[in-house]
C-alpha positions, 0 to 999 in steps of 0.5 A: 865248545860245550851246548847248554840244556837250554841251548840244546832245547832251543836247537830242538824246537828250532828243528820242530819248527822248520819240520812243521813248517814244510809239512804244513806247505805240502798239507796246504798244497792237498787241501784243494783235493781233500778234506782235512779228515782224509788227509789227516788219516792218510798222513797219519797211517803212514806217520804211524807205521813208520814211528812203529818201525822205528821203535821196532828197530831202536827196541822201544816199548810202545807200553799202552800204560803210558797213553793212559797216563793223565798228563799223555791223554790231557797232552793228545786232546791238546794236539787233536784240537791243535791239528784240527783247528790248524788245517782247517785254518791253513785251508782258508787262509794264505800260508803267510798269514798263517804262519804270522799268526802262529809266530805267537806260539813262543809267547804263549808258551812264555804266558802259560809257563808264568801263570800255570808253572810258576816260572819267572818272567821279567818285564821284558818278556811281558813286553814282549808277550803284549807287543806279540799279541797285538801283532796277532790283533793286527793280522786277524783284524777283529771287526765286522770286515777283516775277521774270518773265522778262520783266523779264529781257528788259527789263533785257537791252533797257537793255544792248544800247541801252547798248551800241548808243549807245556803239558809235554813238560810236566809228562815224566821223563820214563816215557820215552819220547818215541811212546808219546810220538806214536801215540800222539800219531794214532790218536790222529789218524783215528779221529782223522778216520772217524771225520772222514764220513760225516765231513763229506766221504772218502775223495781218491787221491792223486798220486801228487797227492799221495806223494806229497802226504808220504813227505809230510808223513816224515816231516811231522815225525821229525817235528813230534820228535823234535818238539817233544825233545825240546821241550825236555831239554832244560829247565825253563820253557820261557827261556827258549821259545825266541828260536822258534820265529827265528826259524819258522819265519824264513821257511814260511816266507820260502813256502809262501807263493805271494812272497816276493823272494827268488833264491833256489830253495824258494822257487823249487818250494813255490813250484812244487806247491803251485804246479799240479802233479810237480812232486819235489825232488832232493835234484830240483831242490839244488836249482836245477831244471826247475819247470817254469810256474804255470800262470793260472787265470785269476778267479772271477768273483762268483768263483769264490768257494763258501766256507766249508770248515772241515769238509771238503771241497767247498760248494761253487756259488751259484 
């Protein structure tokens, strides 16, 4: 059976969300050791080298002229904003809550396509947009008691990501996807390196953190490629984002330590993120030889970390 262009676009976007969700889980596992800029820089170096090698192998020319295109520059700015705000929020709120807020991404893409690209959106989708954003308000709980700065950063990250995807749709097709991916990764790496010193300085990178970031670099490369292909495939960005939450939801549930899910892949994911020094492996993904989860003692109220922004590890309260 032949797939339509919109169906292929939905498939690419679903693959992108799966890759990004797994990447986010791995990044979340090292935020207690490294600052956000250092995570972005270390992961970015590995991803940029990987993308460059793949581009050379495939014969793709990484032209510097492409990055000077106004839409490419605009897309890069949106990507930088999305990366910093998303990872900063991810370091301070639960993975499942962060993923729930990002479920509004397809709604934001649809809204942007209607307002800025002039694409037709029927009343059913307008209703879904309204209900979806109401759900986001319920999650972030705006008010003096429930609201946190991290939740606002998550909303900003969602908006930046939607603008990035809509900008990708407008970029000329003669600019290769690998070129966009390479310069996006390079820009993230440079920005992360610049912010390391102002945001707490360089911290020693353990084998645990390096292993997780190495896997994350492969996943972020796959996610970049898939999201670019997804936005370039098909006629309308607003006709296919519904596949995004259907794919990212189960993955975020699997990687949430608080999720009450008991399947081999979920157990592997949760234990990989909760046991220090445990590097995920394909053998463990099958459910065999899983190490027992270490039960950590409950944190006392006086040990709760303060808000730390983009910088390194939080200072403990006296």
